[in-house]
C-alpha positions in Angstrom: -1.9 2.3 22.9 1.6 3.5 22.1 2.5 7.0 20.9 4.7 6.5 17.9 7.2 9.1 16.6 7.5 9.9 13.0 11.2 9.4 13.1 10.8 5.8 14.4 8.3 5.1 11.6 10.5 6.6 9.0 13.5 4.5 10.2 11.5 1.2 10.0 10.2 2.3 6.6 13.8 3.0 5.4 15.0 -0.5 6.6 12.1 -2.3 4.8 13.2 -4.3 1.9 10.7 -4.6 -1.1 9.9 -8.1 -1.9 8.1 -9.5 -5.0 4.4 -9.0 -5.1 2.1 -11.7 -3.9 0.0 -13.7 -6.3 -2.7 -11.2 -6.3 -0.3 -8.3 -7.2 -0.2 -6.8 -3.7 3.1 -5.1 -2.6 5.1 -6.9 0.2 7.9 -5.7 2.4 10.3 -7.4 4.7 11.5 -6.1 8.1 14.1 -7.9 10.3 12.8 -9.5 13.5 15.3 -7.5 15.5 13.1 -4.4 15.0 10.2 -5.9 17.1 11.2 -6.7 20.7 9.6 -6.2 24.0 11.2 -4.3 27.0 13.1 -7.5 28.1 14.6 -8.0 24.7 12.5 -10.9 23.6 11.3 -11.1 20.0 7.6 -10.6 19.5 5.2 -11.0 16.6 3.9 -7.6 15.3 0.3 -7.4 14.5 -0.7 -7.7 11.0 2.5 -9.4 9.9 3.4 -12.7 8.4 6.5 -14.7 9.1 9.1 -14.4 6.3 9.8 -17.9 5.1 12.6 -17.2 2.6 16.4 -17.7 3.0 17.8 -14.6 1.5 17.3 -12.2 4.4 17.0 -14.3 7.6 14.4 -14.2 10.3 11.8 -11.4 9.9 8.3 -10.3 9.0 6.5 -9.6 5.9 4.0 -6.7 5.6 1.5 -6.5 2.7 0.9 -2.8 2.3 0.1 0.0 -0.1 0.9 2.5 2.5 3.8 1.1 4.5 4.3 4.0 7.0 0.5 3.9 7.9 0.5 0.2 8.3 3.6 0.2 10.5 2.2 2.9 12.7 -1.0 0.8 13.0 1.1 -2.3 13.7 3.2 -0.7 16.5 0.0 0.8 18.2 -1.8 -2.7 18.1 1.2 -4.9 19.2 1.2 -5.6 22.9 4.5 -5.1 24.8 6.5 -3.6 21.9 9.3 -1.5 23.0 9.4 1.7 20.9 12.4 4.0 20.8 10.9 7.4 21.0 
């Protein structure tokens, strides 16, 4: 399990772009794929995220969340091989 700093989580949360709600009214957020890399620089899929399929923002991940900071922390802790800037 990775120890995650609050500054890193706050930075990710600040970069998140609010998308339209899903069909059930749940809030969604886009975060670029460059934020999720392993130690070798390869892109990895974060846990609990879906691939962004739109064209407006480019490659990235969609998080469905009511508490984005908590969900990002949980995602980083559960994703194997994710390189975290402390």
